[in-house]
C-alpha positions in Angstrom: -5.8 -4.6 15.2 -2.4 -2.8 15.4 -2.3 -0.7 18.5 1.4 0.3 18.2 3.2 0.3 14.9 7.0 0.6 14.4 8.1 2.1 11.1 11.7 1.1 10.4 13.8 3.5 8.4 14.8 7.2 8.2 13.7 8.5 4.8 10.9 10.3 3.0 9.2 7.0 2.3 9.1 6.1 5.9 7.8 9.6 6.9 5.0 9.1 4.4 4.3 5.5 5.8 4.2 6.9 9.4 2.0 9.8 8.4 -0.5 7.6 6.6 -0.6 4.9 9.3 -1.3 7.4 11.9 -4.4 8.5 9.9 -6.0 4.9 10.1 -9.5 4.8 11.6 -8.0 2.8 14.7 -5.6 5.7 15.3 -2.6 3.5 16.3 0.4 4.9 18.0 3.2 5.1 15.4 6.8 5.2 16.4 9.8 5.5 14.1 13.3 4.1 14.3 15.8 5.6 13.6 13.6 8.2 11.9 14.8 11.7 11.1 14.5 15.2 12.6 11.5 16.0 10.4 9.7 12.9 11.5 10.4 13.7 15.2 8.0 16.6 15.0 5.1 14.3 15.0 6.4 10.8 16.0 8.4 9.3 18.8 11.8 8.6 17.5 13.9 5.8 18.8 17.6 5.0 18.0 18.4 1.7 16.3 20.6 0.4 13.5 17.9 -0.7 11.1 20.2 -3.5 9.6 21.0 -5.0 13.0 18.3 -7.7 13.3 18.9 -8.5 16.9 18.7 -4.8 17.9 15.5 -4.3 15.9 13.9 -7.4 17.6 14.9 -6.2 20.9 13.3 -2.7 20.2 10.1 -4.3 19.0 9.9 -6.4 22.2 10.7 -3.4 24.4 8.0 -1.3 22.8 5.4 -4.2 22.6 4.6 -3.4 19.0 2.0 -5.3 17.1 3.2 -4.5 13.5 6.6 -3.6 12.1 6.8 -1.9 8.7 10.2 -2.2 7.1 10.8 0.7 4.8 14.3 0.5 3.1 15.8 -2.4 1.1 18.9 -2.9 3.1 17.4 -4.3 6.3 15.4 -6.7 4.2 18.6 -8.0 2.6 20.1 -8.2 6.0 17.3 -10.6 7.2 15.6 -8.2 9.6 12.2 -9.3 8.5 13.1 -12.9 9.0 14.3 -12.2 12.6 11.2 -10.4 13.4 8.9 -13.0 12.1 10.8 -15.8 14.0 10.3 -13.7 17.1 6.5 -13.7 16.5 6.0 -10.2 15.2 3.7 -9.3 12.3 6.2 -7.7 9.9 5.4 -6.0 6.6 8.6 -6.6 4.7 9.9 -9.5 2.6 12.1 -12.2 4.1 15.7 -12.2 3.0 15.4 -14.9 0.2 12.3 -13.4 -1.6 13.9 -10.0 -1.2 16.6 -11.1 -3.5 14.2 -9.8 -6.2 15.7 -6.5 -5.4 19.1 -7.3 -3.9 20.1 -9.4 -7.0 18.9 -8.2 -10.4 20.1 -11.5 -12.0 18.1 -13.5 -9.5 15.1 -11.5 -10.5 15.7 -12.1 -14.1 16.0 -15.9 -13.6 12.8 -16.0 -11.5 11.0 -14.1 -14.2 12.1 -16.5 -16.7 11.0 -19.4 -14.6 7.6 -17.7 -13.9 7.0 -16.6 -17.5 7.0 -12.9 -16.6 7.6 -10.6 -19.7 10.9 -8.8 -19.4 13.8 -7.7 -21.5 16.5 -10.2 -22.7 19.6 -10.0 -20.4 23.0 -11.5 -19.7 25.1 -11.4 -16.4 28.8 -11.2 -16.3 31.6 -10.9 -13.7 34.4 -10.9 -16.3 35.1 -7.6 -18.0 36.0 -9.0 -21.4 32.8 -11.1 -21.5 30.7 -8.1 -20.4 32.2 -5.9 -23.0 31.6 -8.5 -25.7 27.9 -8.8 -24.6 27.5 -5.1 -25.5 27.4 -6.1 -29.2 24.6 -8.5 -28.6 22.4 -6.2 -26.4 22.7 -2.7 -27.9 22.5 0.0 -28.8 21.0 1.5 -26.6 22.9 -0.1 -23.8 21.4 -0.9 -20.3 24.0 -1.8 -17.7 23.2 -2.6 -14.1 25.2 -3.4 -11.0 23.6 -6.6 -9.8 23.2 -5.7 -6.2 21.8 -2.8 -4.2 23.1 0.6 -5.2 20.6 3.1 -3.8 19.1 3.7 -7.2 22.3 4.8 -8.8 23.7 1.4 -10.1 22.0 1.7 -13.6 23.4 3.3 -16.8 21.3 3.7 -19.8 23.1 5.2 -22.8 23.6 5.4 -26.5 27.3 6.0 -26.1 29.2 2.8 -26.3 32.2 4.3 -24.6 30.1 5.3 -21.6 28.6 1.9 -21.4 32.1 0.4 -21.4 33.3 2.8 -18.8 30.4 1.9 -16.5 31.1 -1.9 -16.9 34.7 -1.3 -16.0 33.8 1.0 -13.1 31.6 -1.7 -11.7 33.9 -4.8 -12.3 37.4 -3.3 -12.0 36.9 0.1 -10.2 34.8 -1.2 -7.3 32.3 1.6 -7.6 29.6 -0.3 -5.8 31.6 -2.6 -3.9 30.1 -6.0 -3.6 27.0 -5.0 -5.3 28.9 -4.3 -8.5 31.0 -7.4 -8.7 28.6 -8.7 -11.3 26.8 -6.7 -14.0 23.5 -7.4 -15.7 23.2 -6.1 -19.3 19.8 -5.9 -20.7 18.2 -5.2 -24.1 16.7 -1.7 -24.1 12.9 -1.3 -23.7 11.0 1.6 -25.1 7.7 2.9 -23.9 6.1 4.6 -20.9 7.3 3.7 -17.4 5.0 2.9 -14.5 5.5 1.8 -10.8 2.9 -0.7 -9.6 3.0 -1.8 -6.1 1.1 -4.7 -4.6 0.6 -5.7 -1.0 1.2 -9.5 -0.9 0.4 -12.2 1.7 2.5 -15.0 0.1 -0.3 -16.1 -2.3 -2.6 -13.1 -3.1 -2.1 -9.4 -3.6 -4.0 -6.1 -3.9 -2.7 -3.4 -6.1 -2.3 0.3 -4.9 -2.8 3.2 -7.3 -0.1 3.0 -10.0 2.4 5.8 -10.1 5.1 7.3 -12.4 8.5 8.3 -11.0 11.4 10.3 -12.5 14.8 8.8 -12.0 17.0 11.2 -14.0 18.6 14.1 -12.2 17.5 16.9 -14.4 14.6 18.3 -16.5 13.8 16.4 -19.6 15.1 13.1 -18.2 18.7 14.4 -18.6 21.7 13.5 -16.3 22.5 10.4 -14.2 20.1 8.1 -12.5 19.0 9.0 -9.0 17.0 7.4 -6.3 14.1 9.5 -7.7 13.4 13.1 -8.3 9.7 13.1 -8.0 6.5 11.2 -8.9 2.7 11.3 -9.4 -0.2 9.0 -8.9 -2.4 7.7 -10.3 -0.7 7.5 -13.8 -3.2 7.5 -16.6 -1.0 5.0 -18.5 -2.1 2.2 -16.2 -5.7 1.7 -17.3 -7.9 -1.0 -15.7 -6.9 -3.3 -18.5 -3.2 -2.7 -18.0 -3.6 -3.1 -14.2 -5.3 -6.5 -14.8 -2.4 -7.5 -17.1 0.2 -6.6 -14.5 -1.8 -8.5 -11.8 -2.2 -11.6 -14.0 1.1 -11.6 -15.9 3.5 -10.2 -13.3 2.4 -10.4 -9.7 0.5 -13.7 -9.6 3.2 -15.8 -11.4 6.0 -14.3 -9.3 4.2 -15.0 -6.1 3.4 -18.5 -7.3 7.0 -19.2 -8.1 8.2 -17.9 -4.8 5.7 -19.8 -2.9 6.5 -23.0 -4.8 10.2 -22.5 -3.7 9.1 -22.4 -0.1 9.9 -18.7 0.2 6.5 -16.9 0.1 6.6 -13.1 -0.5 4.8 -11.1 2.2 4.9 -7.3 2.2 5.0 -4.6 -0.6 6.2 -5.7 -3.9 7.1 -3.0 -6.4 7.1 -3.8 -10.1 8.7 -1.2 -12.4 7.1 -1.9 -15.8 7.5 -0.5 -19.2 4.3 -0.1 -21.3 5.1 -0.6 -24.9 3.7 -2.4 -28.1 4.2 -5.8 -26.3 2.2 -4.8 -23.2 3.7 -4.5 -19.7 7.3 -5.7 -19.4 9.2 -5.7 -16.1 12.2 -3.4 -15.9 12.9 -4.1 -12.2 11.4 -5.4 -8.9 11.9 -3.7 -5.6 11.1 -5.6 -2.4 9.5 -2.7 -0.7 7.4 0.5 -1.1 8.9 2.8 -3.8 10.6 6.1 -2.9 9.3 8.7 -4.0 6.2 6.8 -5.3 5.0 6.1 -1.7 4.7 9.8 -1.1 2.3 10.1 -4.0 0.3 6.9 -3.6 -0.5 6.8 0.1 -2.4 10.1 0.3 -4.8 8.4 -2.2 -5.4 5.4 -0.1 -8.4 5.4 2.3 -9.4 2.9 5.0 -6.9 1.1 7.3 -3.4 0.6 5.8 -2.4 -1.0 9.1 -5.0 -3.6 8.9 -4.1 -4.3 5.3 -0.4 -4.7 6.2 -0.9 -6.7 9.3 -3.3 -9.2 7.7 -0.9 -9.6 4.8 1.9 -10.2 7.2 -0.1 -13.0 8.7 -0.9 -14.6 5.3 -4.5 -13.5 5.4 -4.9 -10.5 3.0 -8.0 -8.4 3.4 -8.3 -6.2 0.2 -11.4 -4.5 1.6 -9.3 -2.9 4.3 -8.5 -0.1 2.1 -10.1 1.9 -0.7 -8.8 4.2 -3.5 -9.7 7.9 -3.1 -10.4 10.2 -6.0 -8.0 12.8 -7.2 -4.3 12.8 -7.8 -1.1 13.6 -6.1 2.3 15.0 -7.3 5.5 14.8 -5.3 8.7 16.9 -5.9 12.0 15.9 -4.3 14.2 18.8 -3.0 17.7 17.6 -3.3 21.3 18.7 -2.6 22.6 21.0 -5.3 25.2 18.3 -6.3 22.9 15.3 -6.1 23.6 12.4 -6.9 27.3 12.6 -7.7 28.7 15.5 -5.6 26.6 15.8 -2.4 28.0 18.2 0.1 25.2 19.0 2.4 24.8 22.4 4.3 22.1 23.8 2.1 19.4 25.7 3.8 15.6 25.2 3.0 13.4 28.2 4.1 9.7 28.2 4.0 8.9 24.5 4.6 6.8 25.1 7.8 4.7 27.7 5.9 4.1 25.3 3.1 3.0 22.6 5.5 0.5 25.1 7.2 -1.0 25.7 3.7 -1.9 22.0 3.4 0.9 20.7 1.2 2.4 17.6 2.6 6.1 17.7 3.7 8.0 14.5 4.0 11.5 14.7 5.4 14.4 12.5 4.5 17.7 14.1 5.1 17.3 17.4 7.1 18.4 18.7 10.5 17.0 21.6 12.4 19.8 24.0 13.1 19.4 27.6 14.5 15.6 27.4 13.6 16.2 26.5 10.0 16.1 23.3 8.0 19.5 22.2 6.8 20.2 19.7 4.1 22.1 16.8 5.3 22.0 14.3 2.5 21.2 13.8 -1.2 17.4 13.9 -1.2 16.4 16.2 1.6 12.6 16.7 1.5 9.6 15.8 -0.5 6.6 18.1 -1.3 3.3 16.4 -2.1 0.2 18.2 -3.2 -3.2 16.8 -3.9 -5.7 17.9 -6.4 -8.9 16.9 -8.2 -6.9 16.4 -11.3 -3.2 15.7 -12.0 -2.8 19.2 -13.4 -4.2 20.9 -10.4 -2.0 18.9 -8.1 1.0 19.7 -10.2 0.2 23.5 -10.2 -0.3 23.4 -6.4 3.0 21.7 -5.6 4.9 24.0 -8.1 3.2 27.0 -6.4 4.4 25.7 -3.0 7.9 25.1 -4.4 8.0 28.7 -5.7 7.5 30.1 -2.1 10.6 28.3 -0.8 14.0 30.0 -0.6 17.5 29.3 0.7 20.6 27.9 -1.0 22.4 24.7 -1.8 19.3 22.7 -3.1 17.3 22.2 -6.2 14.5 20.3 -7.7 13.2 19.3 -11.2 10.7 21.6 -12.7 8.9 19.1 -15.1 7.5 16.5 -12.6 4.0 15.5 -14.0 4.3 18.1 -16.8 2.5 16.9 -20.0 5.7 16.8 -22.0 7.4 14.7 -19.3 5.0 11.9 -19.4 7.0 9.5 -21.6 10.0 7.8 -20.2 12.3 6.1 -22.8 14.4 4.5 -20.2 15.0 1.0 -18.9 
């Protein structure tokens, strides 16, 4: 059983993972690297470049950890999980090759086609003229994605052809996303209700966690640009037992089989963003990790030993009974820099967080620093508030009440997370 667990990363998702792992019945010691100032209140924080495979392996050896949980996508794309596994560590995180499900949207599309996973029709182009011509075949509405990692901001969904064209040019000619935008993927628009389904995989089998719904747009009513995520709730009523079984059988199982057949088994958290429409669940995207901010809503609803589940999956011996689903619901709000996502300046002040936490609302830090006794915003998504309730509505009311007690300046949040009118996402 894990005695000391290293959580790799520095965001709100990693804070939630560390918090939940520390609650396991075995009471493991949880350390974080590089972590953040908020995490340092409860966990030992160690300095490391999370994308430096050699440095991470050396840290794991020095600390004699028995499990490493990799939070962000960038270390996976950099092969950190591969290096840890080669050094003999149990690591919850996909190897570099299967992690291409996230680091290359076109790779994911090709694999879905091979595996028979339902998804939208798509084309990939690195030539501007060919990409612009493809807009006629795939829209309106238009869905344009930078092929590589772009921190949740590399997607444009629009009914305005000029906007779609500008985004294509911005990627392919303007270098907006660097190497991640040298190729664009254009998809046919999917309509329906969006859901985030995360499975813990051991290379062959998987167990699903409670399904969640996240909110990617910057402003209320799903207006504004895409972000890394403005809030979430779990479980989502849209994912019934029947839908969950469909996702398991039509999405997770065939993808795992295809990757295993290639000699690149997938071990770790696999996130399927699905659209629920008339044709059943169709995959919008894969992420090779826990979702952010979905993790902040999902993990408070998971009982049992998360560490045991992740460690056994890492060794190829999944034990689904290690965890159980708890009743109730959770709602998470992201508190973000006033200019997020396009004009982040930092320096905002968040007052009242400590009092909110004392009242039982969970506070997961992402980009804050403690200065002169106050929490200061130092990045786009600064903090997440998560409240639990017997029902989704009671959890929503509780987190909104907590939000209303906060003050300061230079930050904002959406006001419609989990609100009844905000339950339908017509995005892709």
